[in-house]
C-alpha positions in Angstrom: -23.1 -20.8 8.1 -21.2 -18.0 8.5 -18.3 -19.2 6.4 -20.8 -20.1 3.9 -21.7 -16.1 4.2 -18.1 -15.1 4.1 -17.5 -16.9 0.9 -20.7 -15.6 -0.8 -19.2 -12.4 0.1 -15.8 -13.1 -1.2 -17.2 -14.0 -4.3 -19.7 -10.9 -5.0 -16.6 -8.3 -3.9 -14.7 -10.7 -6.6 -17.5 -10.0 -9.1 -17.5 -5.8 -8.5 -13.9 -5.4 -8.4 -13.9 -7.0 -11.6 -16.6 -4.8 -13.2 -14.8 -1.9 -12.2 -12.0 -2.8 -13.4 -12.6 -3.2 -16.8 -15.1 -0.2 -16.8 -11.8 2.0 -15.8 -9.2 0.2 -18.0 -10.2 2.5 -21.0 -9.2 5.2 -19.0 -6.5 3.8 -17.4 -5.0 3.0 -20.4 -5.1 6.0 -22.1 -4.3 8.2 -19.0 -0.6 5.5 -18.9 -0.1 7.0 -22.7 1.2 9.9 -21.0 3.7 10.5 -18.1 2.0 14.1 -18.0 -1.4 12.5 -17.3 0.1 10.1 -14.6 -1.6 12.2 -11.9 -5.0 11.4 -13.7 -4.0 7.8 -13.7 -3.6 8.2 -9.6 -7.2 10.2 -9.3 -8.9 7.2 -11.3 -7.3 4.7 -9.3 -8.0 6.8 -6.0 -11.8 7.2 -7.3 -12.2 3.2 -8.2 -10.8 1.5 -4.6 -13.6 3.8 -2.9 -16.4 2.9 -5.3 -15.0 -1.2 -4.7 -15.0 -0.1 -1.1 -18.2 1.6 -1.4 -20.1 -0.9 -3.2 -18.7 -4.4 -1.5 -19.7 -2.7 2.1 -16.1 -1.8 3.4 -15.9 1.2 5.1 -12.1 2.4 5.8 -12.1 4.5 9.1 -9.0 6.6 9.1 -7.6 8.3 12.8 -4.4 10.7 12.2 -2.1 11.5 14.9 -1.9 14.7 13.2 -2.7 16.1 9.9 -0.3 15.9 7.1 1.2 17.9 5.2 -0.2 18.5 1.5 2.4 19.8 -0.1 4.7 17.6 1.4 5.7 13.6 -0.5 6.3 11.1 2.2 7.5 7.4 2.5 4.1 5.4 3.4 5.5 2.0 5.3 2.1 0.3 6.2 1.6 -3.3 7.3 0.2 -6.0 4.9 -2.6 -8.3 5.7 -5.0 -7.8 3.4 -6.1 -7.6 -0.9 -8.0 -4.5 0.7 -4.1 -2.8 2.0 -3.7 -1.1 -1.6 -7.3 0.4 -1.5 -7.0 1.5 1.5 -3.2 3.4 0.5 -4.7 4.5 -2.4 -7.9 5.9 -0.8 -4.6 8.1 2.1 -2.0 8.8 0.0 -2.2 11.9 -1.4 -1.0 14.1 -4.1 1.5 12.1 -6.6 2.0 8.6 -5.7 3.3 5.1 -6.6 3.5 1.8 -5.4 6.6 0.1 -5.4 5.1 -4.3 -5.3 6.6 -7.4 -6.2 7.2 -8.2 -10.1 4.8 -11.3 -10.3 1.7 -7.8 -10.6 3.4 -7.6 -14.0 1.0 -10.4 -15.1 -2.2 -9.1 -13.7 -3.6 -7.4 -17.1 -5.4 -4.8 -14.8 -2.0 -3.8 -12.7 0.9 -3.8 -15.0 -0.4 -0.4 -16.3 0.8 1.0 -13.0 3.6 -1.5 -13.1 4.9 -0.4 -16.3 4.5 2.8 -16.0 4.0 4.9 -12.3 4.8 2.1 -10.0 8.0 -0.1 -9.7 8.3 -3.5 -9.7 11.3 -5.5 -7.6 12.3 -8.8 -8.3 13.3 -10.1 -4.6 15.3 -12.6 -5.6 17.3 -10.5 -7.8 20.2 -7.9 -6.0 20.2 -5.9 -9.5 16.7 -5.7 -9.4 16.4 -4.0 -6.2 18.9 -1.7 -6.8 17.1 -0.4 -10.3 14.5 -0.3 -8.4 15.9 2.1 -5.3 17.1 3.8 -8.0 14.1 4.7 -9.6 12.1 4.5 -6.3 15.0 7.3 -5.2 14.2 9.9 -8.1 10.4 9.8 -8.0 10.8 11.2 -4.3 13.7 14.0 -5.3 10.3 15.0 -8.3 8.3 15.5 -5.1 6.5 11.8 -5.9 5.6 9.7 -2.3 6.3 6.2 -2.6 3.8 3.5 -1.1 5.9 0.7 0.6 4.3 -2.5 2.4 8.5 -3.7 4.4 7.1 -6.8 4.8 7.3 -7.3 1.4 4.9 -9.4 1.7 1.3 -11.1 3.2 2.8 -13.5 5.1 1.1 -17.0 5.4 2.9 -18.2 9.3 0.2 -17.0 11.4 -3.4 -16.3 11.6 -4.4 -13.8 12.8 -1.2 -12.4 11.8 1.6 -10.9 13.2 3.8 -8.1 12.1 6.3 -9.5 10.7 10.3 -8.4 9.9 10.9 -5.1 7.8 13.0 -5.1 4.8 15.8 -2.3 5.2 15.7 -0.2 1.7 12.5 1.7 2.7 14.6 3.6 5.6 17.7 3.6 3.6 16.0 5.6 1.1 14.3 8.0 3.5 17.3 8.6 4.9 19.7 9.3 1.8 16.8 11.6 0.6 15.4 13.2 3.6 11.3 12.2 3.5 9.1 11.8 6.3 8.0 8.8 6.8 4.5 8.2 7.5 4.1 4.7 9.7 0.4 3.4 9.1 -1.8 1.1 10.9 -4.6 -1.4 9.4 -5.2 -2.5 13.0 -8.6 -5.1 11.9 -8.3 -4.9 8.2 -8.0 -9.0 8.4 -10.9 -9.3 9.6 -13.0 -8.3 7.0 -10.4 -10.0 4.3 -6.9 -12.1 5.2 -5.0 -11.9 2.1 -7.2 -12.6 -0.5 -10.1 -14.3 1.0 -9.2 -17.9 -0.5 -9.3 -19.3 2.9 -11.7 -17.3 5.2 -14.0 -15.9 2.7 -14.4 -11.6 3.3 -17.4 -9.4 4.8 -18.0 -5.9 5.1 -17.4 -3.3 7.8 -15.0 -0.7 9.1 -11.6 -1.1 9.0 -9.8 1.2 11.5 -6.4 3.1 9.8 -4.3 4.8 12.4 -2.3 7.3 10.3 0.6 7.5 12.7 2.5 11.1 12.6 5.6 11.9 9.9 8.9 10.3 11.4 11.5 13.0 10.2 15.3 11.8 8.4 16.4 15.0 7.9 18.9 15.1 10.4 20.0 10.8 10.3 23.3 9.1 8.6 23.1 6.0 6.9 24.4 4.5 10.1 20.8 4.8 12.1 18.8 3.1 9.7 18.1 0.0 11.5 17.4 1.8 14.1 14.7 4.0 12.0 13.4 0.7 10.7 12.9 -0.8 14.5 11.5 3.0 15.2 8.7 2.2 12.5 8.2 -1.2 13.1 7.4 -0.6 16.8 5.1 2.0 16.2 3.2 0.4 13.4 3.1 -2.5 16.0 1.7 -1.0 19.0 -1.7 0.0 17.1 -2.1 -4.1 16.4 -1.2 -5.5 19.6 -4.7 -7.5 20.7 -6.7 -6.0 17.6 
């Protein structure tokens, strides 16, 4: 019975998200037509994230190790176990922000609006695509925008319950090159509400705990420190995931 109820909730959640996606689509389309209104585009997806979470009964509970500075741009690095993660990071990020994600998302009729404008698609199998993506990401950071990235690269289907997978190097080299602080984010139990897209185990309402670590400064680091930085961020994120 529990499995059936979880699949019912997943179907209900899909309907809710689809309805809000359709309702917001015209506003996304208009806001995406002019770079000057990309801030509004972000505001709309933040609002949609909160509304979707409310209607499906998913409540993110944020714990901040220390307050984030409102006028500082960051690179937010988070583990990735659920489709809920994108909503959560939209809720968390402040100011102007953008995602870097797989180019397959360009096939999604709603998400392609973002990945054709403010967000950055990347083909993981192409070194040239990755180079261009991180070049553009660096330009955006210099403009005062914050980057949201899942350094595992994808939701892993190798382990359930999920385990933190090795990180890609790109975000950490970029943080050092641009002198941008990294905010490690541990999504501790979100996978219990929905793992991946919910197809296998369904979903359920509940409270998702989100631990926001204090920013890790990069201004005194060199490119040679990128592996050490990567390992440090991995350990910080993983420290809140153990036994969750």
